[in-house]
N, C-alpha and C positions, 0 to 999 in steps of 0.2 A: 872255092872249098871255104872261105871264111863266111859265105852268106848263107850256105847250107847250114853249117854250124850254128849260127846266130839263129837260123830258123827253127831249127831242131831244138834250142834252147828253150827260145819263145812257146814253141808249141807243149815243150815237156812241163813249163812251168803255168801255162795256160790251163791244160787239162788238170795239172794238180791242183790249182786255187778253183776250177770250175767243180771238180769233185768236193773240195773240202766246203764251198760255200754253199752247195746245191743241198748240203743235208739238213734236214730240219731238227733243232733241237726244241723238243717240246716242255721248256724250261719257263722258269719267273726270275724276276730279279726280286731278291729279298727288299722289303721297306729299308732294313737297317743299313743295307749298303747304300742304298738312296740317301739316306741322313747323311752316311759319311762324305759322298759326293758333295753334295749341298755345303758341309761342315768345309770340305776343301776349297771349294770355291770362295765362300765366305771368307776364310783364312787369307788366302791370296789377296781379295779386296782389303780386306782390313790391313793387311801389311802394305800394300800399296798407298793406301791412304794415309798410314803411319810415316812411311816415307817422304810422301809428298809434305805432310805437315813439318816433320823435321828440318827438311830442308827449303821449307816455302821462302825463309828469310833471304837465303843466299840465293834464291830463284829471282825473287823479285828484285833484290838488288843487281843482279845481271842485267835485268831489263831496263831498269832504271837509268836515266841520263844522269850522268856525270855532272853536266852544266847547272841542273836543278839544284843538286848539293850545294855546289860552290857558290851560287847564287844566293841561298839560304844564308849561308855562314857570311858571307860580303854584308848583307842586309845587317844581319845580327851583330856582325862587328862595326860598323857604320853606328848602328843604334846606340849601342856600347860608348862610342867615341863622344857622341853628341850630347849623352848626359854626362859624361866627365865635365 
């Protein structure tokens, strides 16, 4: 019984979508609508670039090794002690 109900639902929606998608709409896309789409896509890319730029220092410091920072500090401290 459940299979029959599932098949009936599938056939109903399949038939509805077949009718809706088979109708030809003789229309065109307005050039201003395309401009808005291009602006929206460009805005997304610019926003992503701004986010990456803002958090670039945090991203780079996450991937840097802590040992390199410690070595540089130790070398700097040794040089300053030798000068005294």
